[in-house]
KEVO-192112 format. One record per atom (N, C-alpha, C, O): x, y negated, z; atom name; residue number from 0. Coordinates in nm, 3 decimals, decimal comma. Each point is the difference from the previous one (the first is absolute). Example, Ala and Ser with C-alpha at 12.3 -4.5 7.8 and 13.67 -1.06 7.14 Angstrom:
BEGIN
1,319/0,569/0,780/N/0
-0,089/-0,119/0,000/CA/0
0,090/-0,120/0,000/C/0
0,104/0,002/0,066/O/0
-0,139/-0,107/-0,138/N/1
0,082/-0,119/0,006/CA/1
-0,077/-0,109/0,073/C/1
0,051/-0,111/0,017/O/1
***
This chain:
BEGIN
0,281/-0,332/2,491/N/0
0,110/0,006/-0,095/CA/0
-0,024/-0,098/-0,112/C/0
-0,113/-0,017/-0,047/O/0
0,217/-0,046/0,005/N/1
-0,006/-0,085/-0,118/CA/1
0,005/0,090/-0,123/C/1
0,090/0,083/-0,013/O/1
-0,186/-0,099/-0,075/N/2
-0,004/0,084/-0,121/CA/2
0,107/-0,042/-0,099/C/2
0,021/-0,119/-0,025/O/2
0,046/0,218/-0,031/N/3
0,099/-0,026/-0,104/CA/3
-0,067/-0,014/-0,136/C/3
0,052/-0,068/-0,088/O/3
-0,168/0,134/0,072/N/4
-0,071/0,001/-0,127/CA/4
-0,142/-0,052/0,020/C/4
-0,057/0,014/0,108/O/4
0,002/-0,073/-0,212/N/5
-0,139/-0,048/0,004/CA/5
-0,093/0,120/0,006/C/5
-0,001/0,083/-0,091/O/5
-0,077/-0,073/0,199/N/6
-0,086/0,117/0,021/CA/6
-0,115/0,007/-0,100/C/6
-0,058/0,107/-0,019/O/6
0,025/-0,215/-0,045/N/7
-0,111/-0,003/-0,096/CA/7
0,047/0,011/-0,144/C/7
-0,074/-0,033/-0,093/O/7
0,195/0,080/0,073/N/8
0,057/0,006/-0,135/CA/8
0,048/0,141/-0,031/C/8
0,040/0,075/0,089/O/8
-0,046/-0,040/-0,216/N/9
0,060/0,124/-0,050/CA/9
0,129/-0,035/-0,072/C/9
0,009/-0,103/-0,068/O/9
0,091/0,187/0,082/N/10
0,130/-0,020/-0,061/CA/10
0,027/0,113/-0,098/C/10
-0,032/0,115/0,027/O/10
0,089/-0,148/-0,140/N/11
0,037/0,100/-0,101/CA/11
0,150/-0,006/-0,021/C/11
0,066/-0,099/0,032/O/11
-0,012/0,208/-0,085/N/12
0,144/0,003/-0,028/CA/12
0,036/-0,117/-0,090/C/12
-0,069/-0,030/-0,097/O/12
0,176/-0,035/0,131/N/13
0,042/-0,118/-0,073/CA/13
-0,030/-0,129/0,074/C/13
0,057/-0,105/-0,031/O/13
-0,148/0,110/0,129/N/14
-0,026/-0,118/0,082/CA/14
0,124/-0,029/0,084/C/14
0,051/0,090/0,066/O/14
-0,003/-0,213/-0,068/N/15
0,124/-0,031/0,074/CA/15
-0,011/0,023/0,150/C/15
0,101/0,025/0,065/O/15
-0,221/-0,032/-0,009/N/16
-0,017/0,021/0,144/CA/16
0,040/0,141/0,042/C/16
0,045/0,021/0,113/O/16
-0,061/0,076/-0,202/N/17
0,037/0,138/0,033/CA/17
0,150/0,017/0,017/C/17
0,045/0,095/0,064/O/17
0,033/-0,186/-0,122/N/18
0,146/0,007/0,015/CA/18
0,042/-0,015/0,146/C/18
0,112/0,036/0,037/O/18
-0,203/-0,088/0,045/N/19
0,028/-0,015/0,143/CA/19
0,027/0,135/0,065/C/19
0,083/0,010/0,091/O/19
-0,151/0,095/-0,137/N/20
0,018/0,132/0,062/CA/20
0,086/0,094/-0,082/C/20
0,051/0,099/0,053/O/20
-0,034/-0,125/-0,181/N/21
0,083/0,086/-0,083/CA/21
-0,020/-0,027/-0,148/C/21
-0,103/-0,054/-0,041/O/21
0,200/0,094/-0,036/N/22
-0,013/-0,019/-0,145/CA/22
-0,090/0,110/-0,058/C/22
-0,044/0,090/0,071/O/22
0,019/-0,100/-0,198/N/23
-0,090/0,093/-0,069/CA/23
0,045/0,145/0,017/C/23
-0,082/0,089/0,020/O/23
0,213/-0,065/-0,028/N/24
0,053/0,137/0,015/CA/24
-0,020/0,053/0,141/C/24
-0,035/0,117/0,018/O/24
0,057/-0,201/0,083/N/25
-0,019/0,043/0,139/CA/25
-0,146/0,034/0,025/C/25
-0,030/0,101/0,064/O/25
-0,062/-0,183/-0,113/N/26
-0,143/0,028/0,017/CA/26
-0,037/0,131/-0,069/C/26
-0,081/0,076/0,053/O/26
0,139/-0,050/-0,170/N/27
-0,027/0,125/-0,072/CA/27
0,052/0,120/0,081/C/27
-0,067/0,103/0,006/O/27
0,184/-0,116/0,054/N/28
0,054/0,108/0,083/CA/28
-0,093/0,028/0,118/C/28
-0,027/0,116/0,032/O/28
-0,020/-0,222/0,033/N/29
-0,089/0,019/0,114/CA/29
-0,130/0,067/-0,042/C/29
-0,050/0,087/0,071/O/29
-0,005/-0,126/-0,186/N/30
-0,124/0,063/-0,046/CA/30
0,024/0,148/-0,029/C/30
-0,083/0,084/0,034/O/30
0,195/-0,052/-0,095/N/31
0,033/0,139/-0,033/CA/31
0,017/0,084/0,127/C/31
-0,044/0,115/0,005/O/31
0,107/-0,172/0,097/N/32
0,025/0,071/0,125/CA/32
-0,120/-0,002/0,094/C/32
-0,002/0,073/0,099/O/32
-0,099/-0,155/-0,130/N/33
-0,117/-0,009/0,087/CA/33
0,024/-0,087/0,121/C/33
-0,069/0,013/0,101/O/33
0,165/-0,103/-0,110/N/34
0,028/-0,095/0,109/CA/34
-0,031/-0,140/-0,052/C/34
-0,048/-0,017/-0,112/O/34
0,075/-0,082/0,195/N/35
-0,026/-0,137/-0,041/CA/35
-0,146/-0,038/0,019/C/35
-0,078/0,077/0,057/O/35
0,041/-0,195/-0,104/N/36
-0,137/-0,048/0,020/CA/36
-0,101/0,077/-0,085/C/36
0,033/0,056/-0,104/O/36
-0,158/-0,055/0,152/N/37
-0,110/0,062/-0,074/CA/37
-0,020/-0,076/-0,132/C/37
0,026/-0,120/-0,009/O/37
-0,072/0,193/-0,092/N/38
-0,019/-0,061/-0,132/CA/38
-0,112/0,070/-0,073/C/38
-0,043/0,109/0,038/O/38
-0,005/-0,172/-0,143/N/39
-0,097/0,058/-0,091/CA/39
0,069/0,023/-0,134/C/39
0,080/-0,082/-0,045/O/39
-0,111/0,194/-0,017/N/40
0,046/0,025/-0,136/CA/40
-0,125/0,003/-0,087/C/40
-0,081/0,093/0,007/O/40
0,066/-0,195/-0,089/N/41
-0,113/-0,010/-0,093/CA/41
0,055/0,014/-0,141/C/41
0,051/-0,096/-0,058/O/41
-0,062/0,217/0,005/N/42
0,065/0,027/-0,128/CA/42
0,150/-0,007/0,021/C/42
0,055/0,073/0,082/O/42
0,010/-0,161/-0,156/N/43
0,144/-0,018/0,016/CA/43
0,035/-0,120/0,088/C/43
0,118/-0,026/0,026/O/43
-0,219/-0,045/0,019/N/44
0,022/-0,120/0,082/CA/44
0,007/0,037/0,148/C/44
-0,081/0,079/0,049/O/44
0,178/-0,136/0,021/N/45
0,017/0,018/0,143/CA/45
-0,044/-0,130/0,067/C/45
0,044/-0,108/-0,037/O/45
-0,131/0,121/0,138/N/46
-0,053/-0,117/0,069/CA/46
0,020/0,018/0,150/C/46
-0,032/0,105/0,056/O/46
0,085/-0,208/0,007/N/47
0,016/-0,003/0,145/CA/47
-0,093/-0,107/0,055/C/47
-0,003/-0,113/-0,051/O/47
-0,075/0,146/0,154/N/48
-0,084/-0,099/0,067/CA/48
0,085/-0,071/0,106/C/48
0,081/0,061/0,068/O/48
-0,103/-0,190/-0,057/N/49
0,075/-0,078/0,099/CA/49
-0,016/0,053/0,141/C/49
0,096/0,004/0,076/O/49
-0,217/0,037/-0,041/N/50
-0,024/0,054/0,135/CA/50
0,081/0,127/0,023/C/50
0,051/0,021/0,110/O/50
-0,037/0,064/-0,211/N/51
0,081/0,122/0,013/CA/51
0,148/-0,033/0,013/C/51
0,072/0,065/0,077/O/51
-0,025/-0,164/-0,151/N/52
0,140/-0,041/0,010/CA/52
0,031/-0,054/0,139/C/52
0,106/0,030/0,056/O/52
-0,198/-0,110/0,000/N/53
0,020/-0,053/0,134/CA/53
-0,002/0,110/0,105/C/53
0,080/-0,003/0,094/O/53
-0,169/0,101/-0,109/N/54
-0,006/0,113/0,093/CA/54
0,130/0,078/-0,003/C/54
0,055/0,035/0,104/O/54
-0,005/-0,007/-0,224/N/55
0,124/0,073/-0,016/CA/55
0,118/-0,078/0,059/C/55
0,085/0,057/0,068/O/55
-0,081/-0,188/-0,093/N/56
0,109/-0,083/0,052/CA/56
0,000/0,000/0,153/C/56
0,106/0,010/0,062/O/56
-0,224/-0,020/-0,002/N/57
-0,009/0,000/0,146/CA/57
0,045/0,135/0,057/C/57
0,068/0,004/0,103/O/57
-0,105/0,105/-0,168/N/58
0,041/0,133/0,046/CA/58
0,151/0,021/-0,016/C/58
0,058/0,081/0,071/O/58
0,004/-0,154/-0,162/N/59
0,143/0,011/-0,024/CA/59
0,082/-0,096/0,085/C/59
0,122/-0,002/-0,006/O/59
-0,191/-0,078/0,085/N/60
0,067/-0,103/0,080/CA/60
0,087/0,063/0,107/C/60
-0,038/0,098/0,064/O/60
0,155/-0,155/-0,045/N/61
0,094/0,045/0,102/CA/61
0,031/-0,118/0,090/C/61
0,040/-0,106/-0,049/O/61
-0,056/0,122/0,177/N/62
0,030/-0,105/0,097/CA/62
0,120/0,043/0,084/C/62
-0,016/0,079/0,093/O/62
0,136/-0,129/-0,125/N/63
0,118/0,047/0,070/CA/63
0,000/-0,031/0,150/C/63
0,067/0,068/0,078/O/63
-0,142/-0,170/-0,038/N/64
-0,008/-0,033/0,142/CA/64
-0,077/0,104/0,081/C/64
0,018/0,009/0,121/O/64
-0,102/0,068/-0,185/N/65
-0,082/0,101/0,066/CA/65
0,061/0,139/-0,006/C/65
-0,039/0,088/0,076/O/65
0,134/-0,068/-0,165/N/66
0,059/0,133/-0,022/CA/66
0,081/0,044/0,121/C/66
0,085/-0,073/0,049/O/66
-0,113/0,194/-0,001/N/67
0,077/0,059/0,107/CA/67
-0,037/-0,046/0,139/C/67
0,064/0,038/0,098/O/67
-0,167/-0,120/-0,088/N/68
-0,043/-0,046/0,133/CA/68
-0,125/0,076/0,043/C/68
-0,088/0,029/-0,081/O/68
0,082/0,001/0,207/N/69
-0,116/0,072/0,053/CA/69
-0,108/-0,094/0,046/C/69
-0,105/0,044/0,048/O/69
***
């Protein structure tokens, strides 16, 4: 798989790369509901690891050519 995020980088809220998966409000909703990518909460700071974002993106992948075929 081609990585969407740099696996050796940490992302914080406000980083423009996070807009690829959702805005700040959408990410907050996912954290509240316990869905979305894995994250760290350090005090009031939210940190996403690139490797976790890529894992989540791959798990969310939909291949319409494979759907419904045996």
